[in-house]
VEXMILUM-795451 format. One line per 3 residues: their letters; for each residue y, x, z of N, C-alpha, C. Coordinates in Angstrom, 2 decimals, m for minus. Atoms other than C-alpha are relative to their C-alpha. Example, Ala and Ser with C-alpha at 12.3 -4.5 7.8 and 13.67 -1.06 7.14 Angstrom:
2
as = m1.19 0.89 0.00 m4.50 12.30 7.80 1.20 0.90 0.00  m1.19 m0.82 m0.06 m1.06 13.67 7.14 1.09 m0.77 0.73
# end
This chain:
138
sha = 0.37 m0.41 1.10 m23.53 m23.05 10.56 0.79 1.40 0.32  m1.18 m1.39 m0.05 m22.14 m19.67 9.62 1.25 m0.90 m0.79  m1.28 0.79 0.92 m19.95 m21.62 6.70 1.31 m0.80 1.31
erv = m0.97 1.12 m1.17 m18.62 m23.96 9.80 0.72 0.96 0.82  m0.63 m1.10 m1.10 m17.92 m20.76 11.91 1.23 0.70 m0.73  m1.45 m0.71 0.64 m16.01 m19.24 9.15 0.99 m1.01 m0.30
vkv = m0.86 1.19 0.43 m13.91 m22.65 8.31 0.68 0.23 1.10  m0.98 m0.01 m1.24 m12.71 m22.16 11.86 0.92 1.21 0.00  m1.27 m0.87 0.35 m11.23 m18.82 11.25 1.27 0.17 m0.60
qeq = m1.42 0.23 1.24 m9.66 m19.53 7.94 1.71 m1.18 0.99  m0.97 0.72 m0.70 m8.15 m22.60 10.24 1.36 0.74 0.45  m0.37 0.05 m1.07 m6.93 m20.56 12.86 1.35 0.86 m1.31
vrm = m0.53 m0.45 1.36 m5.56 m18.25 9.75 1.90 m0.60 m0.43  m0.99 1.38 0.78 m3.64 m21.56 8.39 1.57 m0.36 0.54  m0.47 0.98 m0.61 m2.30 m22.54 11.19 1.09 1.27 0.54
wrk = m1.04 m1.27 m0.14 m0.51 m18.59 11.74 1.37 m0.31 m0.96  m0.87 0.40 1.20 0.54 m19.04 8.61 1.32 m1.32 0.22  m0.60 1.27 m0.23 2.00 m22.56 9.32 1.11 0.12 1.46
egk = m0.74 m0.05 m0.79 4.04 m21.40 12.71 0.68 0.88 m0.93  m0.70 m0.96 0.39 5.86 m18.51 10.48 m0.25 1.47 m0.19  m0.08 m1.24 0.10 4.25 m15.74 10.76 0.65 1.06 0.86
trk = m0.64 m0.48 m0.63 6.33 m14.96 13.19 m0.50 1.29 0.87  0.25 m1.05 m0.91 4.06 m12.45 15.07 m1.24 0.79 m0.50  1.24 m0.80 1.28 1.30 m10.17 13.60 m1.25 m0.93 1.11
mct = 1.09 0.57 m0.08 m2.15 m11.07 13.66 m1.75 1.05 0.55  1.09 m1.28 m0.73 m5.10 m9.42 15.88 m1.90 m1.12 0.74  1.05 0.80 0.07 m8.76 m10.66 16.66 0.21 m0.71 1.38
arp = m0.25 0.58 m2.06 m8.98 m12.75 20.61 m1.15 0.77 0.50  0.89 m0.29 m0.55 m11.98 m10.20 21.23 0.63 0.54 1.29  m0.76 0.10 m1.09 m11.18 m9.67 25.01 m0.13 2.30 0.31
swk = m0.14 m1.65 m0.18 m10.14 m5.51 25.63 m1.64 0.36 0.66  0.69 m0.69 m0.54 m13.24 m4.82 27.79 m1.14 m0.24 m1.26  1.02 m0.26 1.57 m15.53 m5.61 24.43 m0.22 1.38 m0.54
sit = m0.47 m0.99 0.65 m13.79 m2.84 23.26 m0.24 1.46 0.29  0.97 m1.31 0.04 m14.75 0.92 22.85 1.21 0.46 0.44  m0.86 m1.20 m0.19 m11.97 2.31 24.96 0.01 m0.06 1.21
qqk = m0.31 0.25 m0.99 m10.72 2.94 28.20 1.08 m0.47 0.40  m1.37 0.32 0.34 m7.22 2.02 27.62 m0.19 m1.95 m0.30  m0.61 1.27 0.17 m5.82 m2.00 28.57 0.47 0.59 m1.71
igy = 0.12 m0.17 1.71 m5.76 m2.87 24.79 1.60 m1.38 0.47  m1.03 0.34 m0.06 m2.14 m4.41 25.67 1.19 m0.78 m0.90  m0.57 1.04 1.87 m0.79 m5.50 21.63 m0.71 m1.34 0.37
kdr = 1.27 1.12 0.54 m3.34 m8.08 21.94 1.18 m1.10 0.82  m0.65 0.69 m1.02 m0.95 m9.89 24.68 1.29 m0.52 m1.05  m1.52 0.07 0.68 2.44 m10.15 22.05 m0.53 m0.81 m1.63
fyr = 0.74 0.09 1.34 m0.34 m11.06 19.11 m0.63 m1.45 m0.55  0.92 0.60 0.36 m1.13 m13.86 17.30 m2.03 0.18 0.07  1.60 m0.97 m0.01 m5.09 m13.58 18.31 m0.95 m1.38 m0.32
vev = 0.74 0.94 0.76 m7.78 m15.38 16.04 m1.63 0.31 0.69  1.62 m0.07 m1.15 m11.41 m16.46 18.36 m0.64 0.22 m1.53  0.60 m0.53 1.35 m13.76 m14.67 15.27 m1.29 m0.30 0.93
dle = 1.92 0.01 0.04 m17.49 m16.25 16.74 m0.31 m0.07 m1.30  0.59 m0.31 1.16 m19.34 m14.99 14.04 m0.48 1.15 0.67  0.80 m0.84 m0.92 m22.23 m13.07 16.37 m1.53 0.07 m0.94
qvl = 1.65 0.42 1.08 m25.43 m13.93 13.78 m0.16 0.62 m0.30  0.91 m1.10 1.21 m28.26 m11.67 12.32 0.05 m1.93 m0.87  m0.10 0.86 1.26 m28.65 m14.61 9.29 m1.22 m0.28 m1.24
dld = 1.35 0.35 1.03 m31.18 m13.88 7.38 m0.61 2.01 0.03  0.92 m0.99 0.33 m34.08 m11.13 6.46 m0.69 m0.20 m1.00  0.50 0.12 1.25 m34.99 m10.60 3.14 m0.89 1.52 m0.57
ter = 0.97 m1.56 m0.38 m38.09 m8.18 3.57 m0.33 0.66 m1.44  0.94 m0.96 1.22 m38.75 m7.92 m0.16 1.66 1.18 m0.64  m1.26 m0.40 0.94 m35.09 m6.87 m1.54 0.83 0.66 1.20
mev = m0.26 m0.69 m0.97 m34.80 m5.11 1.63 1.80 m0.14 0.73  m0.93 0.35 m0.41 m31.44 m6.51 3.15 m0.15 m1.50 1.05  m0.15 1.49 m1.62 m30.10 m8.58 6.49 1.11 m0.49 m0.72
tve = m1.60 0.47 m0.17 m27.10 m10.41 6.25 0.59 m0.39 1.64  m0.58 0.06 m1.17 m25.12 m10.42 9.75 1.38 m0.61 0.15  m1.49 m0.31 m0.07 m21.84 m11.36 10.74 0.65 1.21 0.91
psv = m0.70 m1.24 m0.92 m19.15 m9.08 11.97 m0.05 0.29 1.03  m0.29 m0.44 m1.55 m19.19 m9.45 15.33 m1.82 0.82 0.56  1.50 m0.53 m0.30 m23.25 m8.07 15.42 0.28 1.29 0.51
cig = 0.12 m1.35 m0.82 m23.64 m5.40 17.84 m0.75 1.02 m0.94  0.72 m1.06 0.84 m25.04 m2.35 16.00 m1.67 0.25 0.96  1.53 m0.12 m0.47 m27.66 m1.97 18.98 m0.82 m1.44 m0.77
fln = 0.26 1.08 0.09 m28.82 m5.82 18.73 m0.65 0.13 m1.41  0.78 m0.71 1.43 m29.43 m4.95 14.92 m0.86 0.33 0.07  1.61 m0.75 m0.12 m31.10 m2.22 15.60 m1.11 0.00 0.31
rfl = 1.30 0.83 m0.35 m33.89 m3.77 17.55 m0.37 m0.85 m0.22  0.56 1.43 0.63 m33.75 m6.97 15.89 m0.78 0.71 m1.30  0.06 m0.65 0.98 m34.59 m4.29 12.71 m1.53 0.63 0.63
vsr = 0.59 m1.14 m0.76 m36.96 m2.24 14.76 m1.24 m0.66 0.23  0.96 0.71 m0.97 m39.08 m4.96 16.16 m0.47 m0.53 m1.71  0.59 0.62 1.29 m39.98 m5.90 12.23 m0.49 1.06 m0.83
gft = m0.07 m1.31 1.35 m40.44 m2.48 11.03 0.87 0.21 m1.05  m1.03 m0.80 0.55 m37.23 m1.78 9.86 0.98 0.86 0.55  m1.38 m0.95 m0.76 m33.79 0.63 10.20 0.65 m0.44 m0.84
lpv = m1.17 m0.25 0.93 m30.68 1.26 8.87 0.35 1.56 m0.63  0.20 m1.22 0.43 m30.14 4.37 6.86 1.32 0.78 1.21  m1.15 m0.10 m1.80 m26.78 5.23 9.77 m0.48 m1.42 0.63
vpe = m0.13 0.19 m1.00 m27.53 4.46 12.50 0.78 0.13 1.94  m1.09 m0.50 m0.72 m24.43 4.75 15.02 m0.70 m0.22 1.50  0.88 0.14 m1.09 m25.75 5.83 18.80 0.62 m1.01 1.18
ldm = m0.62 1.45 m0.90 m23.09 3.22 20.41 0.26 m1.15 m0.04  0.81 1.60 m0.33 m25.20 0.37 21.32 0.90 m1.47 m0.10  m0.85 0.76 m0.05 m21.68 m1.59 21.59 1.09 0.10 m1.06
lti = m0.60 0.46 1.28 m20.27 m1.12 18.17 m0.24 m1.10 m1.01  1.13 1.64 0.32 m20.02 m4.41 16.23 m0.04 0.65 m1.71  0.65 m0.68 1.91 m21.06 m3.98 11.77 1.81 m0.48 m0.36
ggl = m1.67 0.33 0.67 m17.35 m5.47 11.10 0.98 1.23 0.71  m0.84 m0.98 m0.65 m15.65 m2.79 13.52 m0.46 1.44 m1.46  0.16 m1.41 0.38 m17.92 0.08 11.77 m0.12 0.21 m1.73
vmg = m0.40 m0.09 0.83 m17.33 m1.22 8.48 1.72 0.38 m0.72  m1.10 m0.37 m0.35 m13.88 m1.29 9.14 0.22 1.58 0.02  m0.23 m0.85 m0.45 m13.38 1.96 10.84 m1.18 1.13 m0.18
ggi = 1.12 m1.13 0.94 m15.81 4.06 8.65 m1.14 0.10 0.77  1.10 m0.36 m0.43 m18.76 4.48 10.87 m1.15 0.75 m0.30  1.15 m1.10 m0.29 m20.34 7.73 11.27 m1.42 0.16 0.81
est = 1.36 m0.40 m0.81 m23.93 9.12 12.35 m0.04 1.15 m0.49  0.68 m1.60 0.76 m25.53 12.37 11.65 m0.97 m0.28 m0.78  0.23 m0.34 1.38 m27.39 10.97 8.89 0.52 m0.70 m1.29
shk = m0.89 0.78 0.74 m24.16 9.88 7.18 0.47 1.57 m0.92  0.84 m0.79 0.73 m24.73 13.15 5.55 m0.53 m0.22 m1.80  0.72 0.40 0.77 m27.39 11.98 3.33 0.30 m1.41 m0.68
ygl = 0.48 0.87 0.21 m27.09 8.88 3.84 1.71 m0.66 m0.38  m1.70 m0.14 0.30 m22.49 8.18 3.45 0.16 m0.73 1.36  m0.92 0.65 m1.18 m20.49 5.88 5.79 m0.95 m1.29 0.09
fhh = 0.48 1.12 m0.23 m21.97 2.65 7.13 0.34 m1.13 m1.20  m0.16 0.30 1.08 m20.40 0.74 4.49 m0.15 0.27 m1.01  0.80 m0.38 1.33 m21.69 2.77 1.62 m0.82 m0.83 0.06
fcv = 1.08 0.91 0.22 m24.69 0.59 1.78 m0.10 m0.97 0.48  m0.74 0.85 0.21 m23.00 m2.48 2.55 0.07 m1.05 m1.54  m0.30 0.41 1.89 m23.66 m4.88 m0.96 1.03 m1.16 0.14
efe = m0.69 0.78 0.53 m21.38 m7.65 m0.24 0.72 m0.08 1.65  m1.38 0.11 m0.78 m18.46 m8.84 2.33 0.82 m1.18 m0.38  m0.73 1.15 m0.60 m16.72 m11.90 3.40 1.16 0.16 0.63
vvt = m1.30 m0.24 m0.44 m13.19 m11.61 3.85 0.73 m1.11 m0.23  m0.29 0.86 0.32 m11.14 m13.96 4.76 1.94 0.29 0.27  m1.78 m0.81 m0.01 m7.34 m13.38 4.10 1.19 m0.37 0.57
adg = m1.41 0.33 m0.79 m4.30 m13.86 5.42 0.72 m1.03 m0.76  0.00 1.37 0.35 m4.01 m16.83 3.75 m1.01 m0.88 0.48  1.70 1.01 m0.36 m6.63 m18.21 5.16 m1.18 m0.56 m1.08
elv = 1.39 0.46 1.07 m8.91 m18.14 1.56 m1.10 0.97 0.43  1.29 m0.80 m0.03 m12.47 m16.93 1.55 m0.04 0.92 m1.74  0.54 m1.39 1.09 m13.06 m13.78 m0.68 m1.70 0.12 m0.25
van = 1.09 m0.98 m0.42 m16.34 m12.69 m1.10 m0.29 1.37 m1.21  m0.09 m0.95 0.50 m16.38 m9.50 m2.39 m1.60 0.73 m0.01  1.34 m0.68 m0.02 m19.83 m7.66 m3.88 m0.02 0.93 m1.55
# end
């Protein structure tokens, strides 16, 4: 379940703290999944957290809200929504960008002049803090 996958992330963050926080922390997402031509070498030195959060959790058609985990790719989400007669106000053209990356990186697209950046139409976030706590921001 989503809750169980989040607990696994929390446990890894708490282990990092227990080890003394001697290394910076990053996700364990492999460099071949990143939108870059460069090898991402910094991750070799960092404490890597496995973030297995790649599911579309819910589509509430009455409230016009979709609930997704941060590692869902925008291309997948767009195809999921279009097949059900919906779309997002801002849909970046690179299918492999993740929802978490768009939120943290200020996802922008040609419709952003009208609808804002990607995070502007998000209504709630779950955040695992550096001490392993889960915060719901809405």
